[in-house]
Every structure is written in C-alpha cells, then in structure tokens.
C-alpha positions as CSV (number, residue, x, y, z in Angstrom):
1,M,61.3,31.4,-3.1
2,P,64.2,28.9,-3.5
3,N,63.7,25.6,-4.2
4,H,65.4,24.1,-1.5
5,V,63.2,26.4,1.2
6,E,59.9,25.0,-0.5
7,S,60.8,21.6,-0.2
8,A,61.4,21.9,3.6
9,I,58.2,23.6,4.0
10,R,57.0,20.5,2.6
11,V,58.7,18.2,4.5
12,V,57.4,20.0,7.7
13,R,53.6,20.6,6.6
14,Q,51.0,19.2,8.9
15,V,48.4,16.8,7.6
16,V,44.7,16.9,9.2
17,R,42.9,14.2,8.3
18,C,39.4,15.1,7.6
19,F,36.2,13.1,7.1
20,I,33.5,14.8,5.2
21,Y,29.7,13.9,6.3
22,A,26.6,15.0,4.1
23,R,23.0,14.1,4.2
24,I,19.8,14.9,2.7
25,S,16.4,14.2,4.1
26,E,14.1,13.3,0.9
27,D,15.7,12.5,-2.5
28,R,12.7,11.6,-4.6
29,E,14.9,11.5,-7.6
30,G,17.3,9.2,-6.5
31,A,19.9,11.0,-8.1
32,H,21.8,12.2,-4.7
33,L,22.2,15.7,-6.4
34,A,22.1,17.4,-3.0
35,T,24.3,15.2,-1.3
36,E,26.9,15.8,-3.9
37,R,26.7,19.5,-3.8
38,Q,27.3,19.4,0.2
39,T,29.9,17.2,-0.7
40,D,31.6,19.9,-3.5
41,D,31.3,22.6,-1.0
42,C,33.3,21.1,1.9
43,R,36.1,19.7,-0.7
44,A,36.4,23.5,-1.2
45,L,36.0,24.6,2.2
46,A,39.2,22.0,3.2
47,Q,41.0,24.1,0.1
48,Q,40.5,27.2,1.8
49,L,41.3,25.9,5.4
50,S,44.7,24.4,4.0
51,T,48.0,26.6,4.2
52,P,51.6,26.1,3.4
53,Q,52.0,24.5,7.0
54,V,49.0,22.6,7.0
55,E,47.1,21.0,5.2
56,Y,43.2,19.5,5.3
57,Q,43.2,16.0,3.8
58,I,39.9,14.4,3.1
59,V,40.5,10.6,3.4
60,R,36.9,9.3,3.5
61,V,33.0,10.9,2.7
62,F,30.2,9.9,4.8
63,E,26.6,10.4,3.2
64,D,23.2,9.2,4.1
65,N,21.0,9.8,1.3
66,D,17.0,10.3,1.8
67,L,17.2,10.0,5.7
68,S,16.1,12.6,8.2
69,A,18.2,13.1,11.5
70,Y,14.8,14.1,13.2
71,T,12.9,10.9,13.1
72,G,15.5,8.7,14.9
73,K,15.7,6.1,12.0
74,P,19.4,4.9,11.5
75,R,21.7,6.3,9.6
76,P,24.4,3.9,8.6
77,D,27.1,5.9,7.7
78,Y,26.5,8.4,10.3
79,R,27.0,5.5,13.0
80,A,29.9,4.5,10.6
81,M,31.7,7.9,11.0
82,L,31.3,7.6,14.8
83,D,33.0,4.2,15.2
84,A,35.7,5.5,12.6
85,L,36.2,8.6,14.8
86,R,36.3,6.6,18.0
87,N,39.1,4.7,16.5
88,G,41.0,7.4,15.6
89,E,41.0,7.8,12.1
90,A,40.5,11.6,11.7
91,E,41.3,15.1,13.4
92,C,38.4,16.8,11.6
93,V,34.9,16.4,10.5
94,L,33.6,18.8,7.6
95,A,29.8,19.3,6.9
96,W,27.6,21.7,5.3
97,H,26.0,23.0,8.4
98,T,25.6,21.4,11.8
99,D,21.8,20.5,10.8
100,R,23.2,17.9,8.6
101,L,24.9,16.1,11.5
102,H,22.3,16.0,14.2
103,R,18.8,17.9,15.1
104,S,18.4,15.6,17.8
105,P,19.9,16.7,21.3
106,V,20.6,13.1,22.0
107,E,22.7,12.6,19.0
108,L,24.4,15.8,19.7
109,E,25.7,14.5,23.1
110,E,27.2,11.6,21.5
111,Y,29.0,13.6,19.3
112,I,30.4,15.8,21.8
113,D,31.4,12.8,23.9
114,V,33.3,11.3,20.8
115,C,34.7,14.5,19.6
116,G,35.4,16.7,22.8
117,P,37.8,13.9,24.6
118,A,39.9,13.5,21.4
119,G,40.0,17.0,20.2
120,I,38.6,16.5,17.0
121,D,37.7,19.9,15.1
122,T,34.3,20.3,13.5
123,R,34.5,22.8,10.3
124,T,30.9,23.8,8.5
125,V,30.2,25.7,5.4
126,K,27.7,28.0,6.8
127,A,27.9,27.7,10.4
128,G,32.0,28.0,10.7
129,Q,33.9,26.0,13.6
130,L,32.8,24.5,16.6
131,D,35.4,23.5,19.3
132,L,34.0,20.6,21.1
133,S,37.0,20.8,23.4
134,T,35.6,23.9,25.0
135,A,32.8,24.5,27.1
136,T,32.2,27.7,25.1
137,G,31.9,25.6,21.7
138,R,29.7,22.7,23.4
139,M,27.3,25.8,24.3
140,I,27.2,27.3,20.8
141,A,27.1,23.7,19.1
142,R,23.9,23.0,21.3
143,Q,22.5,26.6,21.0
144,L,22.6,25.4,17.0
145,G,21.1,22.2,18.2
146,V,18.0,23.9,19.9
147,Q,17.5,26.2,16.9
148,A,17.7,23.2,14.4
149,R,15.3,21.2,16.8
150,Y,13.0,24.4,16.8
151,E,13.0,24.6,12.7
152,V,11.9,21.4,12.3
153,E,9.2,21.1,14.6
154,R,7.9,24.4,13.3
155,L,8.0,22.9,9.8
156,I,6.0,20.1,10.8
157,E,3.4,22.0,12.1
158,R,3.4,23.9,9.1
159,S,3.3,20.6,6.9
160,R,0.6,19.3,8.9
161,R,-1.6,22.4,9.0
162,A,-1.4,22.3,5.3
163,R,-2.3,18.9,4.7
164,D,-5.1,19.4,7.2
165,Q,-6.6,22.3,4.8
166,K,-6.0,20.4,2.0
167,V,-8.0,16.9,3.9
168,G,-11.0,19.5,4.3
169,R,-11.0,20.5,0.9
170,G,-10.8,17.3,-0.2
171,E,-7.5,17.7,-2.5
172,Y,-4.8,16.1,-3.5
173,S,-1.7,16.5,-0.8
174,G,1.1,15.1,-3.2
175,G,3.3,12.6,-3.5
176,P,4.5,9.8,-5.8
177,R,1.9,9.1,-8.8
178,P,-1.0,6.7,-7.4
179,F,-1.7,3.9,-10.1
180,G,-4.7,4.7,-12.0
181,Y,-4.0,8.4,-12.1
182,E,-1.9,11.0,-14.3
183,P,0.9,12.9,-12.3
184,D,-1.6,15.4,-10.8
185,G,-3.2,12.7,-8.6
186,V,-6.8,13.6,-9.9
187,T,-6.9,12.8,-13.3
188,P,-8.1,9.2,-14.0
189,R,-5.3,7.4,-16.9
190,T,-6.9,7.5,-19.4
191,L,-10.0,9.0,-19.8
192,H,-12.2,8.0,-23.0
193,C,-15.1,9.8,-24.8
194,P,-17.7,7.0,-25.9
195,D,-19.2,9.5,-28.5
196,C,-17.0,11.4,-30.2
197,G,-13.6,8.8,-29.3
198,R,-11.3,11.9,-27.8
199,T,-8.7,10.2,-25.1
200,G,-6.1,11.3,-23.3
201,P,-6.0,13.7,-19.5
202,D,-6.6,17.0,-21.9
203,G,-10.3,17.5,-23.1
204,F,-12.2,16.8,-20.3
205,S,-13.8,18.9,-17.7
206,V,-14.6,18.4,-14.0
207,R,-18.4,17.8,-13.3
208,R,-19.3,18.3,-9.3
209,Q,-22.7,16.7,-8.6
210,C,-24.4,16.6,-5.3
211,D,-25.6,13.1,-4.3
212,G,-28.7,14.4,-1.9
213,C,-30.1,17.4,-4.6
214,G,-28.8,16.6,-7.4
215,A,-27.4,20.4,-7.9
216,V,-24.3,20.6,-10.4
217,D,-21.0,22.8,-9.8
218,R,-22.6,24.1,-6.6
219,F,-19.9,23.2,-4.0
220,N,-17.7,25.9,-2.2
221,R,-13.8,25.3,-1.4
222,N,-14.7,23.1,1.6
223,L,-17.1,20.7,-0.4
224,V,-20.4,21.6,1.1
225,C,-23.5,22.1,-1.5
226,Q,-24.6,25.6,-1.7
227,A,-27.9,24.2,-3.0
228,C,-28.7,22.0,0.0
229,N,-25.8,22.9,2.4
230,A,-25.3,19.4,2.5
231,A,-21.4,18.2,3.3
232,D,-20.0,14.9,2.1
233,T,-22.6,14.5,-0.8
234,L,-20.0,15.2,-3.7
235,A,-19.5,13.1,-6.8
236,V,-16.9,14.1,-9.3
237,T,-17.3,12.7,-13.0
238,R,-15.2,14.0,-16.0
239,V,-17.2,15.2,-19.4
240,C,-16.0,15.8,-22.9
241,D,-15.5,19.7,-23.8
242,A,-16.6,18.8,-27.4
243,C,-19.9,16.7,-26.9
244,G,-20.6,17.2,-23.4
245,T,-20.5,13.2,-22.6
246,E,-19.5,11.7,-19.3
247,A,-16.1,10.6,-20.2
248,H,-15.2,6.7,-19.5
249,F,-11.9,4.6,-19.0
250,E,-10.1,3.9,-21.9
251,A,-9.8,0.1,-22.2
252,G,-6.4,-1.3,-21.3
253,S,-5.6,1.9,-19.3
254,E,-4.7,2.0,-15.5
255,A,-7.7,3.4,-14.6
256,A,-9.7,0.2,-16.4
257,T,-7.3,-2.0,-14.7
258,V,-8.1,-1.0,-11.5
259,R,-11.8,-1.6,-12.1
260,D,-11.1,-5.1,-13.8
261,M,-9.2,-6.3,-10.9
262,A,-11.7,-5.1,-8.6
263,E,-14.0,-7.5,-10.5
264,A,-12.1,-10.3,-10.6
265,V,-11.1,-10.3,-7.1
266,L,-14.5,-10.4,-6.5
267,S,-14.8,-13.2,-8.7
268,G,-12.3,-15.2,-6.4
269,T,-9.3,-14.6,-8.5
270,S,-5.8,-14.5,-6.7
271,L,-3.6,-11.4,-6.6
272,N,-0.3,-13.6,-7.8
273,S,-2.5,-14.2,-10.4
274,L,-3.6,-10.9,-11.5
275,A,-0.1,-9.9,-10.9
276,T,1.3,-12.6,-13.5
277,T,-1.4,-11.6,-16.3
278,L,-0.8,-7.6,-15.7
279,T,3.5,-8.3,-16.1
280,K,2.3,-10.5,-19.2
281,E,0.3,-7.8,-20.8
282,G,3.3,-5.1,-20.0
283,M,1.1,-3.4,-17.0
284,G,4.0,-2.6,-14.8
285,T,3.4,-0.1,-11.5
286,S,3.7,3.7,-11.8
287,H,7.2,3.5,-10.9
288,G,7.7,1.2,-13.8
289,N,8.5,-1.8,-12.1
290,I,7.0,-5.4,-12.4
291,Q,3.5,-5.8,-10.4
292,R,3.4,-8.3,-7.3
293,G,0.5,-9.3,-5.2
294,P,1.3,-7.4,-2.2
295,N,1.9,-4.1,-4.2
296,L,-2.0,-5.3,-6.1
297,R,-3.3,-5.2,-2.8
298,A,-1.9,-2.1,-1.5
299,I,-3.5,-0.4,-4.6
300,L,-6.8,-2.0,-4.1
301,L,-7.0,-1.0,-0.6
302,R,-6.5,2.8,-1.4
303,P,-9.8,4.7,-0.3
304,R,-9.0,7.1,-2.9
305,N,-9.8,4.4,-5.5
306,A,-13.9,5.3,-4.2
307,G,-13.3,9.0,-4.6
308,L,-12.7,9.0,-0.5
309,M,-10.1,11.2,1.4
310,K,-8.0,8.9,4.2
311,H,-6.0,11.0,6.8
312,R,-4.2,9.9,9.6
313,G,-5.4,6.0,9.0
314,D,-9.2,7.0,8.9
315,V,-11.7,7.8,5.8
316,V,-13.0,11.5,6.7
317,G,-14.9,12.2,3.7
318,R,-15.5,12.5,-0.1
319,A,-12.4,13.4,-1.9
320,D,-12.2,16.2,-5.2
321,W,-11.4,13.8,-7.7
322,M,-13.2,11.5,-9.9
323,P,-13.2,7.7,-8.0
324,L,-12.1,4.5,-10.2
325,L,-14.7,2.1,-8.3
326,D,-18.0,3.1,-6.8
327,E,-17.9,3.1,-3.0
328,P,-19.8,-0.1,-2.7
329,T,-17.7,-2.0,-5.1
330,W,-14.2,-0.5,-3.3
331,R,-15.7,-1.9,0.4
332,G,-16.6,-5.3,-1.1
333,V,-13.0,-5.3,-2.7
334,V,-11.8,-4.6,0.9
335,S,-13.8,-6.9,2.8
336,V,-12.6,-9.9,0.4
337,L,-8.5,-8.8,0.9
338,E,-8.9,-8.3,4.2
339,D,-10.6,-11.3,5.0
340,P,-8.5,-13.5,7.8
341,S,-9.3,-16.8,6.2
342,R,-7.8,-15.6,3.0
343,I,-4.3,-15.2,4.5
344,P,-2.4,-18.6,3.9
345,S,-0.8,-20.0,7.2
346,V,2.1,-20.6,4.9
347,P,3.4,-18.1,2.4
348,N,2.6,-20.0,-0.7
349,T,0.1,-20.2,-3.8
350,R,-2.6,-23.0,-3.6
351,R,-1.6,-25.2,-6.3
352,H,-4.5,-27.8,-6.0
353,L,-8.4,-27.7,-6.8
354,G,-9.5,-28.7,-3.1
355,S,-6.4,-28.0,-0.6
356,N,-8.3,-26.3,2.1
357,I,-11.4,-26.6,0.7
358,Y,-12.6,-30.2,0.7
359,Q,-13.9,-31.3,4.2
360,C,-12.9,-34.7,6.1
361,G,-15.9,-36.6,7.0
362,V,-14.4,-38.1,9.9
363,C,-13.2,-34.8,12.2
364,G,-14.7,-31.9,10.0
365,A,-10.7,-30.5,9.1
366,T,-10.2,-29.2,5.5
367,L,-7.9,-31.5,3.3
368,K,-4.2,-30.8,2.0
369,A,-2.5,-31.8,-1.0
370,S,0.0,-34.1,0.2
371,S,1.7,-37.7,-1.8
372,K,2.1,-41.3,-0.5
373,P,4.3,-43.8,-1.6
374,N,3.2,-45.8,-4.5
375,R,2.0,-49.6,-3.6
376,R,4.4,-50.7,-6.7
377,G,6.9,-49.6,-8.8
378,G,8.5,-46.9,-6.5
379,G,7.9,-43.3,-6.3
380,T,4.7,-41.1,-4.8
381,R,1.5,-40.1,-6.1
382,P,-0.4,-37.2,-5.2
383,V,-3.0,-37.4,-2.5
384,Y,-5.5,-35.1,-0.6
385,R,-5.3,-36.0,3.1
386,C,-6.7,-34.7,6.4
387,R,-4.8,-31.5,7.5
388,V,-5.3,-32.5,11.4
389,K,-5.7,-35.9,12.2
390,D,-4.9,-38.1,8.8
391,C,-7.9,-39.8,9.1
392,V,-8.8,-39.3,5.3
393,T,-6.7,-40.2,2.3
394,R,-7.9,-39.6,-1.2
395,D,-6.1,-40.2,-4.7
396,L,-5.9,-36.3,-5.7
397,P,-6.4,-36.3,-9.3
398,D,-9.3,-38.7,-9.1
399,L,-11.2,-36.8,-6.6
400,D,-10.8,-33.4,-8.5
401,T,-12.2,-35.2,-11.2
402,Y,-14.9,-36.7,-9.5
403,V,-15.9,-32.7,-8.2
404,I,-15.1,-31.5,-11.7
405,M,-17.8,-33.9,-13.6
406,Q,-20.8,-33.5,-10.8
407,L,-19.9,-29.8,-11.0
408,M,-20.9,-29.8,-15.1
409,D,-23.5,-32.3,-14.3
410,W,-25.3,-30.2,-12.0
411,L,-24.9,-27.2,-14.5
412,D,-26.3,-28.9,-17.1
413,R,-29.6,-30.0,-15.2
414,L,-30.6,-26.7,-13.1
415,D,-32.1,-23.3,-13.9
416,V,-29.3,-20.8,-14.7
417,H,-31.8,-18.0,-13.4
418,D,-32.0,-19.6,-10.1
419,L,-28.4,-19.9,-9.8
420,M,-27.4,-16.3,-10.7
421,S,-30.1,-15.2,-7.9
422,P,-28.6,-13.1,-5.3
423,R,-28.3,-15.0,-2.3
424,E,-29.1,-12.1,0.5
425,E,-31.6,-9.2,0.4
426,P,-30.2,-6.2,-1.6
427,V,-28.3,-3.3,0.2
428,D,-29.7,0.1,0.4
429,V,-26.7,2.1,-0.6
430,R,-28.1,5.3,-0.6
431,A,-29.3,4.8,2.9
432,L,-26.2,3.4,4.0
433,Q,-24.0,6.7,2.8
434,S,-26.6,8.7,4.7
435,E,-25.7,7.0,7.7
436,M,-22.1,6.8,7.2
437,R,-22.0,11.0,6.4
438,A,-24.1,11.3,9.5
439,A,-22.2,9.6,11.6
440,R,-18.7,11.0,10.4
441,R,-20.4,15.0,11.0
442,R,-21.3,14.3,14.6
443,L,-17.5,12.9,15.0
444,D,-16.9,16.1,13.6
445,E,-18.8,18.2,15.9
446,L,-17.8,16.1,19.0
447,A,-14.1,16.7,18.0
448,A,-14.8,20.6,17.7
449,A,-16.1,20.4,20.9
450,F,-13.4,18.8,22.3
451,G,-10.9,21.5,20.6
452,E,-12.7,24.2,22.0
453,G,-12.6,22.8,25.4
454,E,-16.4,22.8,25.6
455,M,-16.1,19.0,27.3
456,D,-12.9,17.0,28.5
457,R,-11.4,14.0,27.1
458,Q,-13.6,11.1,29.2
459,E,-16.8,13.1,28.3
460,W,-15.6,13.0,24.4
461,R,-14.7,9.5,24.7
462,A,-18.4,8.8,26.1
463,A,-20.1,10.7,23.3
464,A,-17.6,9.7,20.5
465,A,-18.0,5.8,21.3
466,P,-22.1,5.5,20.0
467,A,-21.1,7.7,16.6
468,R,-18.0,5.6,16.2
469,A,-20.4,2.3,16.4
470,R,-23.3,3.9,14.2
471,L,-20.1,4.7,11.7
472,E,-18.7,1.1,11.7
473,A,-22.2,-0.9,11.4
474,A,-23.1,1.0,8.2
475,E,-19.4,0.4,6.8
476,S,-19.9,-3.5,7.7
477,K,-23.3,-3.5,5.7
478,M,-21.9,-1.4,3.3
479,N,-19.1,-4.2,2.7
480,A,-21.6,-6.4,1.9
481,A,-23.2,-4.5,-0.9
482,V,-21.4,-5.8,-3.9
483,K,-20.6,-9.8,-3.7
484,K,-20.2,-10.9,-7.1
485,N,-21.0,-14.6,-8.1
486,P,-17.3,-16.1,-8.5
487,A,-19.3,-18.8,-10.8
488,A,-21.2,-16.4,-13.0
489,D,-19.2,-16.7,-16.0
490,L,-19.3,-20.3,-15.8
491,I,-23.1,-20.6,-14.7
492,A,-24.2,-18.3,-17.9
493,A,-22.0,-19.8,-20.3
494,E,-23.7,-22.3,-23.1
495,D,-20.6,-24.8,-22.9
496,P,-19.6,-24.8,-19.4
497,V,-16.6,-27.2,-20.0
498,A,-15.0,-24.7,-22.8
499,V,-15.1,-21.9,-19.9
500,W,-13.6,-24.1,-17.3
501,N,-10.9,-25.2,-19.4
502,G,-10.5,-21.5,-20.7
503,P,-7.1,-19.2,-19.9
504,D,-9.2,-16.7,-18.3
505,F,-10.6,-19.4,-15.8
506,D,-7.8,-19.8,-13.9
507,L,-7.3,-22.0,-10.7
508,S,-7.9,-19.2,-8.3
509,R,-11.1,-18.7,-10.2
510,K,-12.2,-22.4,-10.1
511,R,-11.5,-22.9,-6.5
512,A,-13.5,-19.9,-5.8
513,S,-16.3,-21.6,-7.7
514,I,-16.4,-24.7,-5.9
515,D,-16.3,-23.1,-2.9
516,Y,-19.1,-20.9,-3.9
517,L,-21.5,-23.7,-5.2
518,M,-20.9,-26.7,-3.1
519,T,-19.6,-28.3,0.1
520,V,-17.4,-31.3,-0.7
521,T,-17.2,-33.8,2.5
522,V,-14.7,-36.8,1.7
523,H,-15.1,-40.0,4.1
524,P,-12.6,-43.1,4.0
525,A,-13.0,-45.0,0.8
526,R,-13.8,-48.7,1.2
527,R,-11.0,-51.0,0.5
528,G,-10.3,-52.9,-3.1
529,R,-12.1,-53.0,-6.3
530,M,-15.7,-50.8,-6.6
531,P,-18.3,-52.6,-8.4
532,G,-17.8,-50.6,-11.4
533,G,-14.4,-51.6,-11.7
534,G,-12.2,-49.0,-10.6
535,Y,-10.6,-48.2,-7.4
536,F,-12.3,-44.7,-7.0
537,D,-14.9,-44.7,-4.0
538,S,-17.4,-42.1,-5.3
539,E,-20.2,-43.1,-2.8
540,T,-18.0,-42.0,0.0
541,V,-17.9,-38.4,-1.6
542,Q,-20.6,-36.1,-0.3
543,I,-21.5,-33.5,-2.2
544,E,-24.4,-30.6,-0.9
545,W,-25.1,-28.0,-3.2
546,K,-25.5,-24.2,-1.5
C-alpha cells in the first residue's frame, strides 16, 4: 500500500478509549498475580478488537484485589470506574468475565444505568460483548448475572457443608497458620521428647485417648469412642516414635510461649508487657510481624488452644488436635481477659502502682495519678487524687513507698503456707466437663429434632433454654477452676525485695499483687510536720490484708 494511503488511514483512525477492570475475591499471598493475568488478557483483547480503522486504546486500569463482588463490601476501584464513566472518560469497559464486574443484581442495574444511556460498550474475554444500549443486550447481561449469583450461592452452600463435616470430625478447616501450630494447623510448634531429645514436627505420632474410659486410639471418624460409645471425650497427645515418651513443648517455641503467656496473664501480667517482652526476644506473629497486645489477646482467647472446636461463634466440642493448654487454664485466661473491669476507660497503660487500686477513705472511689503545683520553686509533683470528688490528695512516691514497705514487712512476718493456700474450694473439673458434654449433647439432639420437623421453633426454644443455661453454668464454674495467685513468686521467694525489684516482676504484676493481697484506703492527711519529723501522714493510710 502506498505510503500516502497509510498516512491517510492513520489520520482518520477512530480511537475508542477503554477501561480495564480486574478483580479477585481472595489473594492470600498478596502477589496480585491473578489480577495481572486478567489485565494481560484484556490488553490482548484490545489488540484483537483493534482494526486499521478503529483502535481500542487502554487509558486506565482499575483493580480490586482480595475483594468479593458478592459480599457487598465496598470496592474502591469499581466505584472510581463508575464515577469516571459518568464523567465520559471512556467509551468501552474490558473485563475478563462479567462476573468480575458484578455478581449482585443491584450492582448490575446500576452499571446498566451508567453504561446504557451513554452507549458505553462492554467487552469480555470469556463472555463476549454486552451491548447495554439494547433490550437484548440488557437481557443477556441480567441472565449472566443470575447465573453468576447462582454459582456463588451454590459454592457457599458446598463450602458450608464441607466445613460442617470437618467440624463434626474435629478437623482443621484451613486458613492462615495459627500461632503455636505448624502450617497443618494441628501439630504444635515445636514438639520435644524429654527422654531422647528429639525435636520438630516429624517423628511424633498422634495418640487419642478417651477421657471417659481410658481407651486409646478407639475413636471413629466422628470422634465417638468405640469402647464406651461416648462423644466429646477425646484427649489428643503426641508420643515420640523412637522411645514412646509423651511429647512436651520445646522451651522457647511458639507452643511453649502460649502456655507461658497464659500463666503470665493469670499472674496479673498485662498484654502490652507480654508483647514488649516477646518483641525483645524476637518472637513475632505467625506472619512474622511484631506482637501487639490486641493480637496476643486474640491468640489467648482461641478455643483451639484447649483443643476445642469453635463453629459459628460457639464452642461445639473437642477437636482432633493436641491442645496447648488444658481446658480449665484456658477458661481461666478467658475469664481474666473478658473481665469488664480489665478494660480501661481511656486507651492508656497504667504507669503507677496504685492508680485505680488505692481507695478514697471519704467517698470510696479509687485514686488516680495526677499532679499538683509545688509550694516552692515552681513546677509540679506527682500525686494520687480521688477520681470522683477530689476529696483526697496524697504525694504519689511517698504513698507507694509506704505501701511497698508494709507489704515487705508483712511478708517477712506471716506464714508463707497460709498465704499460698487457695482462697476458694477446689473445682471438680471432670464433673464439670461431663456436665458440659451432656448439655452440648442435649442441644445437638434438639437441633436434630428441629431440623427434621419434629418440633416447631417455639418448642425448640423452650426446650433448648434449660440446656443452654446448664451449659453456661458449667462454663462459668470452669472459668474459676484455675485462678493463679499473682503474688506466688513474691511470697515463695527467700528475698522478696529482690524479686520485687527484678526484671521479671514488672509493674503489671506488682499491681496485681497489691490488689490480690491488700486493700489500701487513703484518708485526708493531717496538715504540717508529723511527730516523726516528716510530712507524710502514715496514720491516715489504712491497709487491710485479704
């Protein structure tokens, strides 16, 4: 073709401005690989559509990664694309398939309202062209939308059924690696044989024992003991293949860290203090990030730590993996972390020994840390002040020093065995576990009867209420089964002062010990110099030992 003809064609060639939209519902690796493939296919489609007379030119790419079109969550780039189409910035939308654009009828109708009147073309790699300016094109788009909706709902039903089946068998349902376990979600990280020294996930076999009859490895796929026909009695451990010894957790491993964190929380240590310690030790999250207090709280609240299966918000029974904690310890930790009084009214960490612990002798409110102007020399000094009516103000360092001195003197005088003895009657853990199993079994029976139409919803609710109350009462008693004395290390020490000042006994444990051992009531101080020569009035500080 002569050059002047080619030049003429280039001059009159029409340009169709195109948007590319790509989306993937789930991107666990975060690599954007699937959306990149969609974008590459759309660019290839633009080249196929282009002719000597018409050029399909990509002017902008929109991408929503790890966002579903079905859930209704906002898709920022999709909304930005609609706004750009309304502004007339493109004449064509390219997508890999129509279900990448929308799977909701409401979204589809909005897309039609934007593209139909403006004559905006929609081209897809897999579903062809959609001409939304015609009734036929809109009908095809709606049919494709209905089909996409059906496919999603069917996928959700299959996924739920598969998860229900896994829960019934106590199996791990997948997801990100849980802290304390290997990627398989069931093997503790890291196992250790105390006899032969073997470590690691390999070389250890699963042992399943019945808590009811003691039978070993007699459970069927639904975790029912074939020896005594009991359900919800599974106890999973690991044994060394070389010597047959029951496995422990290797010191410093993630599994051992979960156990140590539980003990620390029961001893009064704060989550922020634990997070700081773990960061110093180089113990990150399962994703390699820095540990934070809220993250540790989520880890410790997991029922999986006690070998329990959680499904749709409820604990439904035993799981088929080795627990990191025994159930009473886990429930004790949950009770501590979910205590409403533990949540501060303001998002800060306690920095003083007696704030929110010492009590006002006038109105009974707790004291807070504050400051007061110095009488001479300017500046301020730290004080404790009544939280409600400002009816008591005492020098902060002097009051803390006096309380610590009284504590050390008291520890030196009293019988350690009396201090270490439990304050409450022991809890029958096995009896409570049997009660919880019976209540869960009754709820399962009622749910099956309701599902088979043997009772209506009102009858089911009336029958299920006592079983739920029975389960909640047993769980509440189990929460109190493990209550660790936060001052145990301090009481048992030969040198309590050294323990108190040591690096392991941080402020949160000191506060927990004070709160556990004594009630400090502070009255208004007398004015002037005291008979002993100082200004601190110790006679108006009342200490009652618990």
